[in-house]
C-alpha positions in Angstrom: 96.7 103.4 98.8 97.1 103.2 102.6 94.7 103.6 105.5 96.4 106.4 107.5 93.7 106.8 110.2 90.8 104.8 111.5 88.1 106.2 113.8 85.8 103.8 115.6 82.4 104.8 117.1 81.0 101.8 119.0 77.2 101.5 119.2 76.3 97.8 120.0 72.8 97.9 118.5 71.5 94.4 117.7 74.0 93.2 115.1 75.6 96.6 114.4 78.7 97.0 116.5 80.2 100.3 115.3 80.4 103.0 112.7 83.9 103.7 111.3 85.6 106.4 109.3 88.8 105.9 107.5 91.3 108.2 106.0 93.2 107.1 102.9 96.7 108.5 102.2 96.0 111.4 104.7 93.8 113.1 102.1 90.5 111.2 101.5 87.9 110.3 104.1 85.4 107.4 103.8 82.7 107.5 106.5 79.7 105.5 107.5 81.4 102.1 107.3 79.6 99.7 109.6 81.0 96.8 111.6 78.4 94.1 111.7 78.3 90.9 113.8 77.2 88.1 111.6 76.9 84.3 111.9 80.7 83.9 111.0 81.9 86.8 113.2 82.6 90.5 112.4 82.6 91.9 108.9 82.4 95.4 107.4 79.6 97.0 105.4 80.7 99.8 103.1 78.7 103.1 103.0 75.5 102.7 100.9 72.5 104.6 99.8 68.9 103.4 99.6 67.4 103.5 96.1 63.8 104.4 95.3 63.0 100.7 94.9 64.2 100.0 98.5 67.4 98.2 97.6 70.8 99.5 98.8 73.8 100.3 96.6 77.4 100.9 97.9 78.5 104.4 97.3 82.2 103.6 98.0 83.8 100.2 98.0 87.0 98.2 97.2 87.3 97.0 93.6 88.8 93.6 94.5 88.7 91.0 97.2 92.4 91.5 98.2 91.8 95.2 99.0 88.5 94.4 100.8 90.2 91.8 103.0 93.1 94.2 103.8 90.7 97.0 104.7 88.4 94.6 106.7 91.3 93.3 108.8 92.7 96.8 109.6 89.2 98.1 110.5 88.2 95.2 112.6 91.6 95.2 114.4 91.0 98.9 115.2 87.5 98.1 116.5 88.9 95.3 118.7 91.5 97.6 120.1 88.9 100.3 120.8 86.5 97.9 122.6 89.0 95.5 124.0 87.3 92.5 122.3 89.4 89.7 120.8 86.7 87.0 120.5 84.3 88.2 117.8 86.4 88.4 114.6 85.5 86.5 111.5 88.0 83.8 110.5 88.7 82.4 107.1 89.3 78.9 108.4 87.3 77.5 105.5 89.9 78.9 103.0 93.5 77.6 102.7 96.0 79.9 104.5 97.8 80.9 101.2 94.6 82.7 100.2 94.7 85.1 103.1 98.3 86.2 103.8 97.1 89.5 105.2 95.3 87.7 108.0 98.3 85.4 108.9 100.5 88.3 110.2 97.7 89.9 112.2 96.2 86.8 113.8 95.3 87.3 117.5 97.7 85.4 119.7 
């Protein structure tokens, strides 16, 4: 599975920085992904739906952390290119480098 297109719609509302749509393998769209600015930097929030009890449940999401990290890095990189921001990306400094090879190649420099 490959992300073949990323569309970023910046909003800059409080902690919400952008809405994002991605296309997988040129044939499947996932929309309403949010880029959020948190205490550790930027992260993505997958599309979700509010339940009757007020809680939220993701309606589309990666099944493992490796896929989530790869998606997050590509989406946040596209956001940074769109808005010209290189300072507000979450880093995984607390984890050893061998746990995040996807981030090693795409580090800002």
